[in-house]
SELUM-802879 format. One record per residue (C-alpha): residue in three letters; x, y negated, z negated. Coordinates in steps of 0.02 Angstrom, whole numbers, plus 50000, padded with zeros to 5 digits. Each point is the difference from the previous one (the first is absolute). Layout:
BEGIN
alaXYZ;...
END
This chain:
BEGIN
met494815073551207;ser500434993049838;ser501904997049984;leu499925011749861;phe500045014350081;ser501514998050099;ser501555009449985;val501154992049907;lys502125004849950;val500444998149805;gly501805004049969;ser500305013850065;tyr498125006750017;glu498824997850127;phe497964997249934;ala498705004650093;his498934986349922;arg500434985049894;val498635005549858;val500935000949845;leu499525007549855;ala500434990449859;pro500925003649823;leu498395001649893;thr500475003249822;arg498655013249954;met500565008449866;arg499725020650018;ala501605007249979;glu500005013649874;ser501135003149825;gly501494994250024;ala499694987150135;arg500005013450118;pro498834999150169;gly498735016350013;pro498885007750133;leu498864985349990;met501264987550021;ala500315010650147;glu498374998850065;tyr499904983749999;tyr501304995350103;ala499575013950139;gln498154992350020;arg500914983250045;thr501165005550135;ser499824998150166;pro501275008950141;gly501314984650011;ala499454990549862;leu501034991349868;leu499635003249809;ile500804991649846;gly499955011549847;glu499434989649826;ala501194991849893;thr501125015449938;ile500944997149837;ala501884999550019;ala500685001049830;ala499225007849842;asn499744982349909;gly499284993650166;asn498105003649979;gly498674988549961;tyr498575013550038;leu499365015349925;gly499785010850165;ala501264993050098;pro501195012450121;gly501774999149969;leu501835004250067;tyr501094997349850;asp500305019849993;asp500045015350106;ser498195007149923;gln499154989050106;ile500855002650156;ala498855017950044;gly498404988749974;trp500494986650102;lys500505015650134;leu498005004050001;val499714979750053;thr501185000450122;asp499875019250075;ala497904996150007;val500484981350077;his501255009450134;ala498685012950053;arg499024988350055;gly501254987450123;gly500214986149871;arg501544994249928;met500204992249818;phe501114988549918;leu500315003049785;gln499444982349941;leu501514998949837;tyr499524988149844;his500504997149816;ala498554991849929;gly501004988649880;arg499204989749883;gln498505005850051;ser499855016949866;asn499615002849840;ala501005008949876;gln498975016250015;leu500495002650180;gln501984995149939;pro501055017349959;asp500174999749826;gly498574985249959;gly501454988450052;arg499554982450041;pro499824994850204;val501314992250076;gly500204983950127;pro501344988750048;ser499464986349835;glu498864999849856;ile498644989350052;glu498315002749922;his498815006350165;gly498285007650011;gly499355014650084;val499405016349958;ala500775018650016;tyr499085017450021;thr500415009949860;glu498985014649908;ser499074989849906;gly499654989450149;trp500414983550070;val500914990749871;pro501214984049981;asn501495000750050;thr501355001949877;pro501454988849997;asn501365003650080;arg501894996549975;ala501144993450119;leu501225012450065;glu501774999649973;thr501104995150133;ala500835015850006;glu498505010350017;ile499394990350158;ala501195011850091;gly499105016749927;ile498364991450073;val500884999750174;glu500445019749980;ser497965004849948;phe499774992550175;arg501415009450083;asp499655016849937;ala498284999850002;ala500004995150176;ala501275015950020;arg498475010149939;gly499054992750103;val500905007150173;lys499815018849899;ala498194992949967;gly499865000750213;phe499584983050002;asp500314989950147;gly500754984849935;val499774986649841;glu499274984649964;leu500804991549848;his498344990849926;ala500504981949947;ala498484990349968;asn498565003249871;gly500924990949848;tyr500895018549993;leu502074997749960;phe500654993850166;asp498684987050013;gln500414995849794;phe501654998850048;leu499704989650174;gln498834985849945;asp500544989149857;gly498574998649900;ser500525016149935;asn502004998850031;lys500704990349856;arg501645010050026;thr501864990349971;asp501095013750066;glu500085006250182;tyr498285004250043;gly499124983649932;gly500194981650049;ser500384999050186;ile498575006850123;ala501635010650057;asn500075005449827;arg498555004549979;ala499615009850185;arg501625011949920;leu499065013949926;leu498835003150158;leu501504996050125;asp501035012749900;ala498655013849976;thr499604998450207;arg501765003250031;ala500245015149876;val498435007050112;ile500734997350147;gly501335009449945;val499085015749984;trp498864996550153;gly500694987850133;ala499254983950023;asp498715004350133;lys499115010049869;val499924989849861;ala498824982949972;val499574987349870;arg498184993249955;ile500084984049915;gly498334987049959;pro500544983150032;ser499094988749881;gly499175015649900;ala499684994149819;phe499145018249943;gly500845003749836;asp500254982049927;met501244997750157;ser500624980350067;asp501424992450097;ser500514982650002;asn500404999650188;pro499255017950078;glu500204993750174;ala502034999749972;leu499885016049887;phe499115009450141;thr500894993350153;tyr501785003449909;val499365017449963;thr499395004750179;asp501534993450089;glu500955011049892;leu498995015350039;asp500104997950167;lys501944998850013;leu499745016249921;gly499035005750165;ile498835009649895;ala498455009750084;tyr498764987949946;leu499174987049895;his498565000849929;leu499094983949921;ile498504999849882;glu499084984750052;pro499774985049860;arg498104998950014;ile500175018549881;val499974999949813;gly500605017649963;asn498665010750079;ile498734985250020;glu499604987050147;asp500074982749897;glu498564992450127;thr500814983149942;arg501725002350081;asp500204993550172;gln499525018550101;arg501014997250173;pro501735011649967;leu501204986349959;ala501435013849956;ala500415006950140;gln499654984850112;ser501114991649892;leu501535013449996;arg499885008250180;pro501354987250057;his501015006449855;phe499905018850054;his500125008850143;gly499565018249968;pro498175006349972;ile499134990149894;ile498365010049901;ala498934988949931;ala498725001249866;gly498564994049907;gly498284998550049;phe499775004350192;asp498745006650060;gly499975007550219;asp499994981650054;ser500974991849899;ala501385014250023;asp499764998150188;ala500384981849984;ile501704999049908;leu500545014150101;gln499574988450154;ala500644985049902;gly501685008650023;asp500044998349787;ala500025017449963;asp500305016350095;leu499055012349885;val498564996649887;ala499825009949831;phe498085004049936;gly499705002849814;arg498235000749934;his499355005350187;phe501165013350014;ile499545005649800;ala498175003050053;asn500165002850166;pro501275014950013;asp499804998250224;leu500264982250007;pro501144998450135;glu498575011150111;arg498414987549926;leu501114984750067;arg500325006550167;gln498355003450023;his499274986249918;leu498925011049854;pro499364996849866;leu500925000149831;asn499775008549843;lys499664988149853;tyr501535001649866;asp499555003049823;arg501414989849899;glu499435006349815;thr500805018250084;phe501754989250069;phe501045007149854;gly500175016349916;gly498405014149998;thr499775014350090;glu499705003650180;ala498164989249989;gly500724981950098;tyr501595009450048;thr499705015350116;asp498054998250002;tyr499754986450126;pro498995009250159;phe501024996550179;tyr498754993750115;ser498755008050086;pro498294994150090;gln499025008549885;ala500744995449842;val499744981050055;ala498005005550048;ala499805008649844;
END
């Protein structure tokens, strides 16, 4: 049997298998960035007994959104909607981690309180788009956060994590990849600050590590995780020495004793697999010696390659995205080597139940048809 279907301990939890629902921005939240019954159905469909699900990127601060339809936990009014989701997951025997993020400069004034400018570590021209009522639009040039404002960013993650307790989550993952705020502070292509949050690698990692400690103060280290994307270039990101940067970050997170480290492989740019990049799982391979807890690898895996990285010992669980979108029963399909539904990229972001909750579960009749 594939290593995917052996049990694994992560933090204080024991999971029955190692197939993880990746955090996937789907933009189906209702008005006020509140999850509704449709989101609850989506997550319930993708829950199997003893499974780990990671929720989609959830806005931690009112000025942290980059996508209309993304859910939030920056306000108490959003707790009840998330409780619908976590109750649905728990009813099917799964556990769910909340992923918190701040889009930083990857935003547009239409998504900002009072139409203000997005914030980031430094004022640097960059590309990228945000999703608003006008559709996909260019990001609005950001302003640099004042040093005195940064403590408020940390507090917003602490507060959102506390709301996550009330919403019934089982843990929290901080999203420090994909060109969002933590990533913007980490990488020197976007961080040109001269205060204690810029310059050296230790300074650039300060915001992420401070926020991680703040969330640990709410949840305990064994229920807190971090997602990073070594060599991630999405959102015009770059660093002069990514190996040194992400090794340092991994070493520091290891010292904190977090539940797991979630790694995006460099072959993935945004949500697209770049066939020109090395297709080996290099991130997990290079950082495994620096992290002694469980590692979740993500990005371009199928059943065979997922089993291979587990067998190699470079990761302990594998997160699936596109295949999980199209196959709500993905763990069972992988277990039995059943054919997979094809995904429809056109329905990934926003919309209705189409391409969201209407993908069929496996049945021989459906395949025959």
